[in-house]
C-alpha positions as CSV (number, residue, x, y, z in Angstrom):
1,M,8.2,63.7,-80.1
2,T,5.3,65.7,-78.7
3,E,4.7,65.9,-74.9
4,P,1.5,63.7,-74.9
5,T,3.4,61.0,-76.7
6,A,6.3,61.2,-74.2
7,I,4.0,61.0,-71.2
8,A,2.2,58.0,-72.7
9,K,5.5,56.3,-73.3
10,L,6.6,57.0,-69.7
11,K,3.4,55.5,-68.3
12,T,4.0,52.4,-70.5
13,N,7.5,52.0,-69.1
14,N,6.2,52.4,-65.5
15,R,3.6,49.7,-66.1
16,G,6.3,47.5,-67.5
17,F,8.6,48.1,-64.5
18,A,5.8,47.4,-62.0
19,K,4.9,44.2,-63.8
20,F,8.5,43.2,-63.8
21,A,8.8,43.9,-60.1
22,A,5.7,41.9,-59.3
23,I,7.1,39.0,-61.3
24,A,10.4,39.3,-59.5
25,V,8.7,39.2,-56.1
26,V,6.6,36.2,-57.1
27,A,9.7,34.5,-58.4
28,L,11.6,35.2,-55.2
29,I,8.7,33.8,-53.1
30,V,8.5,30.7,-55.3
31,F,12.3,30.4,-55.0
32,L,12.2,30.7,-51.2
33,I,9.4,28.2,-51.0
34,A,11.1,25.8,-53.4
35,S,14.5,26.1,-51.7
36,G,13.3,26.1,-48.1
37,G,13.9,29.7,-47.2
38,F,11.7,29.6,-44.1
39,Y,10.8,27.1,-41.4
40,T,8.5,26.5,-38.5
41,V,9.3,25.0,-35.1
42,D,6.5,23.4,-33.0
43,Q,5.9,24.4,-29.4
44,G,7.3,21.1,-28.1
45,E,10.5,21.5,-30.1
46,R,13.6,23.6,-30.5
47,G,15.6,24.1,-33.7
48,V,19.3,23.9,-34.2
49,I,20.4,26.2,-37.1
50,L,23.3,24.8,-39.1
51,R,25.3,26.8,-41.7
52,Y,27.4,24.5,-43.9
53,G,27.0,21.9,-41.2
54,A,28.2,24.1,-38.3
55,V,26.0,25.2,-35.4
56,V,25.3,28.9,-35.7
57,G,22.3,29.3,-33.4
58,T,19.0,27.9,-32.1
59,A,15.4,28.5,-33.1
60,E,12.5,29.0,-30.7
61,P,8.9,27.8,-31.6
62,G,7.3,29.7,-34.4
63,L,8.1,30.9,-38.0
64,G,11.7,31.6,-39.0
65,F,13.7,32.4,-42.1
66,K,17.0,30.9,-43.2
67,L,19.4,31.3,-46.1
68,P,18.2,29.0,-48.9
69,L,20.6,26.2,-49.8
70,I,23.0,27.4,-47.1
71,D,21.2,27.1,-43.7
72,K,19.6,24.0,-42.3
73,V,17.3,23.6,-39.2
74,V,17.4,20.4,-37.2
75,K,14.5,20.0,-34.9
76,I,14.9,18.4,-31.4
77,T,11.9,17.6,-29.2
78,V,12.0,18.8,-25.6
79,Q,8.8,17.1,-24.5
80,N,8.6,14.4,-21.9
81,R,9.5,11.0,-23.5
82,S,9.4,7.4,-22.2
83,Q,11.9,4.7,-23.0
84,L,10.8,1.1,-22.4
85,Y,13.4,-1.6,-21.4
86,E,12.1,-5.1,-21.7
87,R,13.4,-8.4,-20.2
88,V,16.6,-7.0,-18.6
89,S,18.3,-10.1,-17.3
90,T,19.7,-10.0,-13.8
91,Y,20.2,-12.0,-10.6
92,S,18.9,-11.4,-7.0
93,R,21.2,-11.6,-4.0
94,D,20.2,-15.2,-3.4
95,Q,21.1,-16.1,-7.0
96,Q,17.6,-16.3,-8.4
97,P,17.5,-15.3,-12.1
98,A,15.0,-12.7,-13.2
99,E,14.0,-10.6,-16.1
100,I,12.9,-7.0,-15.3
101,T,10.8,-4.7,-17.5
102,L,11.0,-1.0,-16.7
103,S,10.3,2.4,-18.2
104,V,12.3,5.6,-17.9
105,N,10.7,9.0,-18.4
106,Y,13.1,11.7,-19.5
107,R,13.3,15.0,-21.3
108,L,15.9,17.1,-23.0
109,P,16.5,20.6,-21.6
110,A,15.5,23.3,-24.1
111,D,18.5,25.5,-23.4
112,Q,20.9,22.7,-24.3
113,V,19.7,21.6,-27.8
114,A,22.8,23.1,-29.4
115,K,25.1,21.0,-27.2
116,I,22.9,17.9,-27.7
117,Y,23.3,18.2,-31.4
118,A,27.0,19.0,-31.3
119,E,27.9,16.2,-28.9
120,Y,25.3,13.5,-29.5
121,G,23.8,14.3,-32.9
122,S,20.2,13.7,-31.9
123,E,17.8,12.6,-29.1
124,E,18.6,8.9,-30.1
125,G,22.3,9.5,-29.5
126,V,21.6,10.9,-26.0
127,V,19.4,7.9,-25.1
128,N,21.9,5.4,-26.5
129,R,25.0,6.9,-24.9
130,L,23.7,8.3,-21.6
131,I,20.6,6.4,-20.6
132,D,20.7,2.9,-22.0
133,R,24.0,1.7,-20.5
134,R,23.3,3.2,-17.1
135,V,19.8,1.7,-16.9
136,Y,21.1,-1.9,-17.5
137,E,24.1,-1.3,-15.2
138,Q,22.2,0.2,-12.2
139,V,19.2,-2.1,-12.4
140,K,21.5,-5.1,-12.1
141,N,23.4,-3.5,-9.2
142,V,20.3,-2.5,-7.2
143,F,18.4,-5.8,-7.9
144,G,21.4,-7.7,-6.7
145,Q,21.0,-6.2,-3.3
146,F,17.6,-7.7,-2.8
147,N,16.6,-11.3,-2.2
148,A,14.0,-12.6,-4.5
149,V,11.2,-12.6,-1.9
150,T,12.2,-9.1,-0.6
151,A,12.2,-7.7,-4.2
152,I,8.6,-8.8,-4.5
153,Q,7.4,-7.9,-1.0
154,D,9.2,-4.5,-0.9
155,R,8.7,-3.5,-4.5
156,A,8.3,0.2,-3.7
157,R,11.8,0.4,-2.1
158,L,13.3,-1.5,-5.0
159,N,11.8,1.0,-7.5
160,A,12.9,4.0,-5.4
161,E,16.5,2.8,-5.1
162,A,16.7,1.9,-8.8
163,E,15.4,5.4,-9.8
164,A,17.9,7.1,-7.5
165,A,20.8,5.1,-8.8
166,I,19.9,5.9,-12.5
167,R,19.4,9.6,-11.8
168,D,22.8,9.8,-10.0
169,T,24.7,8.1,-12.8
170,V,23.1,9.6,-15.8
171,R,25.2,12.8,-16.4
172,G,24.7,15.0,-19.4
173,P,22.1,17.1,-21.2
174,V,19.1,15.0,-20.2
175,I,16.7,15.1,-17.2
176,I,15.4,11.8,-15.7
177,D,11.8,12.5,-14.5
178,S,10.9,9.0,-13.2
179,V,11.7,5.3,-13.3
180,Q,9.0,2.7,-13.0
181,I,9.6,-1.1,-12.7
182,E,6.8,-2.6,-14.7
183,N,7.3,-6.3,-14.1
184,I,9.7,-8.8,-12.4
185,D,9.6,-12.3,-14.0
186,F,11.4,-15.1,-12.2
187,S,11.9,-18.6,-13.6
188,D,8.9,-21.0,-13.7
189,A,10.6,-23.3,-11.2
190,Y,11.1,-20.5,-8.7
191,E,7.6,-19.1,-9.1
192,Q,6.2,-22.6,-8.5
193,S,8.3,-22.9,-5.3
194,I,7.0,-19.5,-4.2
195,E,3.5,-20.7,-4.8
196,N,4.1,-23.9,-2.8
197,R,5.7,-22.0,0.0
198,M,2.7,-19.6,0.1
199,L,0.3,-22.6,0.2
200,A,2.3,-24.2,3.0
201,E,2.3,-20.9,5.0
202,V,-1.4,-20.7,4.5
203,E,-1.8,-24.2,5.8
204,V,0.4,-23.5,8.8
205,Q,-1.5,-20.4,9.5
206,K,-4.7,-22.3,9.4
207,I,-3.4,-24.9,11.8
208,R,-2.3,-22.1,14.1
209,Q,-5.7,-20.6,14.0
210,N,-7.3,-23.9,14.8
211,A,-4.9,-24.5,17.7
212,E,-5.7,-21.0,19.0
213,R,-9.4,-21.6,18.6
214,E,-9.1,-24.9,20.5
215,K,-7.0,-23.3,23.2
216,V,-9.6,-20.6,23.7
217,Q,-12.4,-23.2,23.7
218,A,-10.5,-25.2,26.3
219,Q,-10.0,-22.1,28.4
220,I,-13.7,-21.5,28.2
221,T,-14.5,-25.1,29.2
222,V,-12.1,-24.8,32.2
223,T,-13.6,-21.5,33.2
224,Q,-17.1,-22.9,33.0
225,A,-16.1,-26.0,35.0
226,Q,-14.4,-23.8,37.6
227,A,-17.5,-21.7,37.8
228,R,-19.6,-24.8,38.4
229,A,-17.2,-26.1,41.0
230,D,-17.2,-22.8,42.7
231,A,-21.0,-22.8,42.7
232,V,-21.2,-26.3,44.1
233,R,-18.6,-25.5,46.8
234,A,-20.4,-22.3,47.7
235,E,-23.7,-24.2,47.9
236,A,-22.1,-26.9,50.1
237,E,-20.5,-24.3,52.3
238,A,-23.9,-22.6,52.6
239,N,-25.7,-25.9,53.6
240,A,-23.0,-26.7,56.1
241,A,-23.2,-23.3,57.6
242,A,-27.0,-23.6,57.8
243,T,-26.7,-27.0,59.4
244,R,-24.1,-25.8,61.8
245,L,-26.2,-22.8,62.8
246,A,-29.3,-25.0,63.1
247,G,-27.4,-27.4,65.4
248,E,-26.0,-24.6,67.4
249,A,-29.5,-23.2,67.8
250,E,-31.0,-26.5,68.8
251,A,-28.1,-27.1,71.3
252,D,-28.7,-23.7,72.7
253,A,-32.4,-24.5,73.0
254,I,-31.8,-27.8,74.8
255,K,-29.3,-26.2,77.0
256,A,-31.8,-23.4,77.9
257,K,-34.5,-26.0,78.5
258,G,-32.2,-28.0,80.7
259,A,-31.3,-25.0,82.7
260,A,-35.0,-24.1,83.1
261,L,-35.9,-27.6,84.3
262,R,-33.0,-27.6,86.7
263,D,-34.1,-24.3,88.2
264,N,-37.8,-25.2,88.1
265,P,-38.5,-29.0,88.7
266,E,-42.3,-28.5,88.7
267,L,-42.1,-27.1,85.1
268,I,-42.4,-30.7,83.8
269,N,-45.7,-31.3,85.6
270,L,-46.9,-27.9,84.4
271,T,-46.0,-28.7,80.8
272,A,-47.7,-32.1,81.1
273,A,-50.8,-30.6,82.6
274,E,-51.0,-27.9,79.9
275,K,-50.8,-30.6,77.2
276,W,-53.4,-33.1,78.9
277,N,-56.7,-33.2,77.2
278,G,-58.6,-34.1,80.4
279,Q,-59.3,-37.7,79.6
280,L,-58.2,-40.6,81.8
281,P,-56.5,-43.6,80.2
282,S,-59.0,-46.4,79.2
283,T,-56.7,-49.0,80.7
284,M,-54.4,-48.8,83.7
285,V,-51.8,-51.1,85.2
286,P,-53.1,-52.2,88.6
287,G,-51.4,-50.3,91.4
288,S,-50.2,-47.4,89.2
289,A,-51.1,-43.8,89.8
290,V,-53.1,-41.6,87.5
291,P,-50.7,-40.0,85.1
292,F,-49.8,-36.3,85.2
293,L,-51.9,-35.7,88.4
294,G,-50.3,-35.7,91.8
295,V,-53.5,-35.7,93.9
296,K,-52.8,-35.9,97.6
């Protein structure tokens, strides 16, 4: 075989090997895709890697590879979740039946997904075994410490105590973020009695307000009458004082005149002369003297 022929044959073999290698790579990729040789984990999840059913590790968010037909990845969400509990039957301290609706917000810790799968199997197992029974138990315990009226009027304290009780008793790979009592439903008969009581209280309050208003009005009337009486009394006292002063002044004047007449007997004649108009009387009693004039 000549050298050009050998070189050509070698090139042909290389091309055949390259073609085979490409086909093998494509076949491997197809096999990996078909058999699940890789996986992806979302940001809000964590993966539990199982090998023949046994936990061998965990997977963070992103793209990962596993052994086809041997490994399996179970995804567990670690985002905040909410579980709704409707119509939880319970009794208040004063024996009033009620049905409570509440929600529990929780999340699974990302660093404990392997334990969660190994001990509880899934998120549902955690909720069923750790949260559900504690919620029903603690809601009944806490609500039983409140009277029906108090539970309605002091709803915030009821909610806070229920949340604290559930958090304290739920122990395991789960975090309770919050508890919210959505509704408290009493029996129709009790709700009607509450409505009647509220109406009665409103009516009593209305009567009290009317009584207070009338009391204030009476006080105003008394005050006004007292003010008028004080004014009349003050006026009478002023008139009496004025009369007394006038009488005292007149008495003093008379007394002064009397003293003056006593000390000056001729003052009467002087006063009469000063007041005489100079005319004699048109008629006179026979034998009488001319008035006011003492002519010798």
